[in-house]
N, C-alpha and C positions, 0 to 999 in steps of 0.2 A: 432042045427045050430049055427055055430060060427060066431063071428064078429071080424074083425081084425083092429088094428091100425098099420099103417106101415110107415116106413121112407124110402124115396128114395133119392139117391144121383145122381146128374147129372154128367155124365162123361165129359160134355161139359164145365160147369162153376163151378163145385164142390159144388154147393149149394144144400141144402136139401129141401125136400118136405114132409109134414106130412099129411096123409090121413086116412080115415076109410072106410071099405067096408065089405060086407058079402061074397064076392068071391074074395079073394086075387089074385089068378092066373089070372082071367079074367080082373080084374082092372089093374094089372101090364101090361098085354098085351095091354090094351087100352092106357095106358100111353105111352108105347114104339111105338105104332102105330100112335101116334100124335092125338088121339081122345079125349084128355083131354086138354082143353084150357090153363090151368095154367102151363102145363109142355111141351106142344108140341114143343116149341122152345128151349128146354133144353135137348133134347134127344141126345144120349142114356142115359137111367136111369138104376140104379141097386138098388135092395132092400138091405138095409144095416141093417135093424132091423124090427121086427114086434112082436106084442103081440096079443094073442087070448083071447076073452071074450065070455062068454055064454049069456050075456045080452047086447043088442044093446045100451041102455042108458049108461051103464058103459063104453063101448068102445068109444062112442061119447064124454063123459066127459073126458076120458083119452086123446083123440085127442086134445080137446080144451086146456087141461092143458099143453100138450107137445108143443103147439104153443105159450105158454107164455115164457117170459124170464127165469123163474124158470124151466120150462119144458125143454127148449133147453139146459140150463146149465146141467140139470140132464142127458140128452142124451149124452152130451159131456163127462160127467164123466163115465157113464156106458160103453161108446164106446171109452174110452180114448186110448186104445191100437190101435184101428182102426184109430182114428184121430191123434195119436202120440202126445198127450198133455203132 
């Protein structure tokens, strides 16, 4: 069973959202259906990045790190072509 850390980008305001789930497809569908409070007013959303983990705790720790300044900077670097930095 895999656990995923994912990054969504709002097509409405261009902001990103970082989350963690055991079912990436279902969670993405919930985001775009407006069933997730933190993103319901920022739809439509697209997945721009995800990582898969075998261990739930490892995935959660990665999610928490990506939400820090260091983590967000890391995302901008690894997705530099996407963000045109």
